[in-house]
N, C-alpha and C positions, 0 to 999 in steps of 0.2 A: 539612411532612411530615418526621417524625423519621427518622433513619438506622436502617435495619433490619439486624439482625445475621443471620448465616446460620441461626440457630436460630429466628428469628421468621418470621412469614408473615402476609400480608394476604389478604383474600378477593379473588377475581377481580374482583368489582364495585369494590372499593376501588382496586385496581391500575388498572382501566380509568379510573376517575374521575381519578386522579392523573396518569396518562400523558396523557390528553386535556387536562387543565388545563395541563400543561407545554406541550403542542402549541399551545394557544391563546396562551399567553404568548410562545412562541417566534415565532409568526407575527407578532405585534405588534412584537417586537424585530427581526425580519428586515426589516420595512418601514422601521424607523428606521435600521438599519444600512446599508441601501441608499443612504441620503442622506448618509452620512458622507464627508467628503473624505479623500483619501489622507493628508494630514498629521495629521488628527484620529485616524485609525486608528493611525498610527505612534506618536503620543503615548500612546494607550491601551496599545499593546503594550509600550512602554517602562515604563509604570506597572505593567503586569502583571509584568514581569520584576523590578522593584523589590520588588513585594509577595511574589513567590516567595522572594526573599532574606530579606525581613523576617519571613516566616512559616516560615523554615527549621526552627526548633525544633519548632513544631507539626506540620509535615509529616513530619519524621523520627520524631516520637513516634507519630503515627498509622501510619506505615509499620512501626514496630516491632510494633504490634498485629497487622498483617497477617502479618508474618514469624512471630510467635509462633503465630498461628492456623494458618499454613501448615505449620509443623513438627508441630503437634499433628495435623493432617490428613494427614500423610505426604507432603507435596510433596517432590519430588526436589531434590537440591542444585542442579541446573541451573535448575529452576523457581524455587527460592528466590533464586538469583542474579538472574534476570530481574526478580523482584519487589523486590529490595533497592534502597533508596535510601541514599546517604550524602552528605556535604557536597559532594564533587566531582561526583557525578552530579546533584545538585540545582543546582549552579552551572552545569553543562553545560545543564541544562534552561532556566535563566534566560538563558544566552547564546543558546540556540536561539531564544528568543522575540525577543531583540534583533536577531538575524540576520534574522528574518522582517520586522521593521520596516524593514530596509535594502533589502528586495527591491522591485522595481518593482510598483506596484499595477496589476493587469490591468483593473480595473473602469473603464469609460469608453473603453477602447481602441477606435478605429474600425477595424473589420476590412475594410470595403469601403464605397465610396460611389460613387454615379453619379447622373447627371441624365437623365431620360427625355425623349423628344422633346416631350412636352406641358408640360415645365417642372417636373415632379415631381422633387424631390431626395430620394434614398433613402440612408440610412446604416445600416450593420449595426454595432452597438455591443455590446461586452461588458457584461453585467450579472450580478449575483449570481444564483445558483440560487434562494435563498430560505431554506429551513430544511432542514438536513441532519442526519439521524440516523446515528450511528456506534456500532456494536456491536462490542466488542473484548474480548480476553482478556489476562490476565496483566500486561503491563508498564504501570506507572503513568505512564511518560513519554508514552504515547500520549494520555493525557488532555490534556496540554499541547500536544503536536504538533498534534492534531486541532483543538483549540479555536482556536489562534492562526492556523492556516491558513484555517479557516473565517471567522474574523473579518477577516483581511486581505482576503479575497475578498468580503467584505460579507454573509456568511451567518450566521444564527443556527444554533446547534447543540444537539442533545440527545444526550448521551453515555450509553451503557449499558456499564459495565465488568463484569468478572467478579467473583465473590464473593471471590476470593483477594486482591483489591486494593481492596476497597470503602472502607476507612478512608483509604488513601493518596489514592485518586481524589477522595474528598469534600474532603479538605484542599486538594488542588491546585486543584480546580474553584472552591472558595470563594475562594482567594487570587487566582485569575485574574479572577473576576467582581468581587470587592471592589476589587482594585487598579485594574481598568479603569474602574469606575464613577467613581472620583475624577477621571478625565480625560474623562468623558462617555460611557462605554459604556452603552448602553440596558439597563435591567433585563431579566433573563432571557435575555440574549444567549447565555450559556453555562450550560446546565443539565445536571446529572448525575442520572440515575434513581437514587433513594436506596435502592433495595432490589434484590435480586438474584434474585427469583422468576423462573422461566422464563416465566411468564405475561406479564412485562413485554416480552419479545421479541415475543411474539405481538401484543400491543397496539400496539407501535411499528410493526410491519410492516403493521398494518391501518389506520394513521392517515394515509391519503392526503389527507385534508382539510387536514392541517397539515404533513406531511412531504413535501417535494418529491423527496427522494433518500435512499436508505439505503445505507450502506457497511459491510458486515461485515468485520472483520479478525480472523482466528483460524483454527482448525482447519476441516477440510473439513466436519465435522458441523454446526458452527455456520453455515457459509456455506450449506449445503444447506437447513438449517432456514429461514433468512431468505429464501432464494430461493423456497422452496415457499409461504411465507406472504405475501410482500410484495405490496402492492397499488399500489406506486409503483416507479419504476425502481431497480434495484440495480446497483452497480458492485462488481466482485469479481474475485478469481482463486482458483480451487480449488487448484491445485497449481503447483509450480515444477519441472517435469520438464525441465531444461535440458540441451542437448547441445553437445558439441564434435565437429565432423567434421574429421579430419585428411586432407586431400586428398593425392593422389600428388605434387603439386607443392609440398608444404609444406616449409618450413625446419624440420627435425626437432627441433632444440634449442629453437626457439621453441615448437613444438607441445608438447614435454615440459613446459616451464615454464608455459605457459598451462594445461595439464591439471592440473598440481600445484596451481597457484594457485586455479583455479576450483573444485577439489574440496576443498582443505584449508584455505584461508585462513579460512573461516568456514562449516563444512559444514551448520550448522543453519538456513540462511536460504534464501529462495525463489529466489535467483539463483545458488545453488551448482550446480556440475556434477553430474548424476546418471548420464548415459550418454555414453560415449566411442565414437565411430564412427571407424574407421580404414580407409583405402583399402588393399586387398590388396597394392598395389604397394609400400607402405612398412611394412606390418604387422610383418614379421619383424625389421626393423631397429629400429623405434620401440618396439614393445610391451615388450621386455625392459628397455629404459631407463626407460620409464614405470613399469613394475611395480616395478623396484628403488627408484625414488624414492618411490613411494607406500607401499611396504612399510616404509620407514624412518619413515614418518609414521603407521603403524598402519591403513592403508586396506585393507579387505577387498575382493577382486576377484571378480566373477562374470562369466563370459564365454560367448560362443557356442562352437561346436565348434572352429572355426578358431583362436579365441583360446586354447582349451585345448591344441590341438596345438602352438602356439608357446610358451606359458608353462608348460605342464605342471601340476604339483601346486599351484603358488602361486595358481591361480585355480579358483574353484568353478564349478558349472554354472549358467548363467543360464536361468531359466524365462521363460515368457510374461509372468508377473506382474512380473518384473524390468524389462522394457522400459517398463512403466507405473508404475514405483515412484518416488515422491519420498522418498528415504531420510532426508534431513535428518540424515545421520550419515556416518561414515567408511566408506562402502560405495560402490563404483562398478561399474556394469555396462559391459561392453565388447563391441562387435560389429565384426567385420571385414566390410566391404562391397566390392562389385565396382566401384562407380562412384559418382560424385556424385549421379546420378539415384536410385540405391538409397538413399543417405543422406538425400536430401530426402524421398523417399517414406516412409522409416522415421520421420523426425521429424514429418512431417505426420500420420502414423497414430498414433504413440505419444506424441507430445509434448503439452504443456499450453498451447502457444501463448504461452509466456512469453518466454524468451530462448534463442537458439541461435546458435552460432558456427561459421564455417569458418576453418580455418588453411590458407592456400595462398599461393603467390607468383604464381599464375595469375589475373590480374585478370578474365578472362572467366568463369572458374569461380566466382570470388567474387561477381561481379554476378549470375550465375544463381542462386546460393544465396540472396543477399540478397533477390532478387526473388521466388523461388518458395517459400521457406519461409514458412508462414502463421503467423507469430508476431508478438507485439507489438514485439519487438526482435530484429533480426538483425544479427550482428556479424561482422567480418572481422579476424582476427589480433589479438584481445585477449580477456582473461578475461571470462567472463560476470558476474563479480562487479561489473563496472562498470555493470550494469543497475540504475540507482539515480538518483533525482531530484537528489540533491546532486551526484553525479558528472556528471550531464548539465548542470549549471550552473543548475538550477532553484532551488537554495537549500534546498529542503525538499520533502517529499512526504508524502502521506497514505496511500500504498500503491501497488501495481502492479496495473494493470487488464489482464486478458486478454480483456475484452470488445472488440467492434468498433464499437459505437455510442457516441457522445459522447466517451468517454475510452479511450485505449489506451496501455499502457506506464506510466511513472511519472506519478502523479497529483499535480501541483503546483497552484499558484495558478490558472493559466489553466484547468485542467481542472475547477476548482470554480466556474466561471462558465458561464453560458449566453450567449445574445445576443438582442438586440431590434432590430427594424427601426424606425427613426425616419424618418418620411416628412413632408416639408414641401412645401406648395404655395401657390398664390395664387388659390384659387377654382376649381380644375379640377373639372369635372363629368364623370362617366362618360357620361352622355347628357343633353342638355338637356331639361327637362320641358316646354318651350314649343314 
């Protein structure tokens, strides 16, 4: 299938045929991948990294095409920067592949084992999921990250990137598959949908015969579309509406520093702070200090009535929509609360179940917060920016899940596996036929 540009289009029938052919090839590759030993997969990964370096000129040339198209199509400077590759970013991509090779392989781990009274021996063992579809936007490094994590966990993968990075994604995918095949990677283990028609998303989401799991990474619109169409399990997070609650027993300088870091260190990411909750007992002392620090960094503040009374004109009026907003920008909403119970209630009502933090020296209050806030990650006395697979020591992640079934929080290698029961006996019968 030739690479399709944004101006070209295929019929729905042709897209259907190509996507399902990819699925059939991926299923065969998945069966082969499940039988690879850990050292084989690590050799493949190292070969992939070498091929990325070897194909640097080609990859950067293809990336230049995407950048040129992006400028012509009016992409913002921020979007162009997300799209841009250079020698250092490509080297970081190759380094990332080598780091995955150094991670412990979860496939084959024995999760539980027991022997029943009748002598049956039961093991619960980690196994690959099979074939994973990943639909993503913008950043070409996701192509590499997703492919190598799926490979290490024994899964075949079908990738569908956005039109803005189609040339870059194709070059990266080709380098990974070609480099890996030299060390025994099964054909079609890593496939990229070669066109960007929206019909391809619909076809992937309907292909439960070949796709065992689908993971959308991108804006809320993309995720809602995939969820509404998918006939297989979907792992996702819609928003990152993260909170910091400053308790009345907090060390206030720590609270100020955590707030500033969580909001401003990288505001356009899903684990950045969006709403600050402050106990009324410390609000008058803390809020002016926080506001001063954030003003120096260009943060717009929107607050409740009590916040306005304390800060005056430096804060705008927060509306109901602000409590549900994922700004991904230098904007922060602030609410003064009467108790930790009110803070927990606010987070569970307005939050996105991603990452929420309490700042307090009261361990009993901290444990109550950690236990009662219904989020994938609950923190005590640290920035929400640490909600990340690499920071958790997982080495890498494919995203953050706010779902509750199968995977929750940073999705790393373990979360890309399922499990199987292996039962061994010596002739046991449920009931004798004689």
